[in-house]
N, C-alpha and C positions, 0 to 999 in steps of 0.2 A: 504494500500500500504506500502510495506517495505521501509526501508531507501534506500536500494540498488535500488529498482524499481524507487524511487523518483529521485535518482541521475542519473540513466540511462535515464529517461525521460528528465531531465534537459540537459544532454549531447547531446541528440538527437536534442534539440532545439538550440544548439550553432551554430554560423556561422562556416564554415569549418576552417578558420584561427584560431579561438579560440579553436576548437576541436583539432587541431594539436598541439597547445601550451599546452593544457591539456595532450595530449598524451606524449609529451616530458617531462612534469613535472612528470607524473606518472611513466614513465620509469626511470627517475632519482631517484625518491622516492623509487621504488622497488630495484634499483641497490644499493642504499645506505643501504637499509635494508639487502640485501644479503651480503654486506661487513661485517656486524656484526653477521651473521648467523654462529653458531659454526661449522656446516658442511662445510661451505665455508672456514673458518679459518683452519680447519683440512686438507682440500684439499690443501691449499696453503702450509701448513707445510709439507705435504707428498711430494709435488713437490720440495720444498727446500731441503728436505732430499735426494730425488732422485738425484738432481743436485750435492749435496755435495758428495754423494757416487758414482758418475759417472754413474748413471742409467738414462741417458738422451740421446735422439737422437738429432743430430745437423742437421738442415735442410739446405741443400746447394742450393743456387739459381743458 
């Protein structure tokens, strides 16, 4: 059994409340990792350049 299969089996045995806590933790973990991803950083920099150069749409409510 692979490490992933072992983890999956353990997750299936968790009570729903703990599984949801794990889901929240995993989402935070992946989000933090995305913050450091060079592609994400480049996307933010492009967005900032668009705003600086007036290439942005303003959403009106």
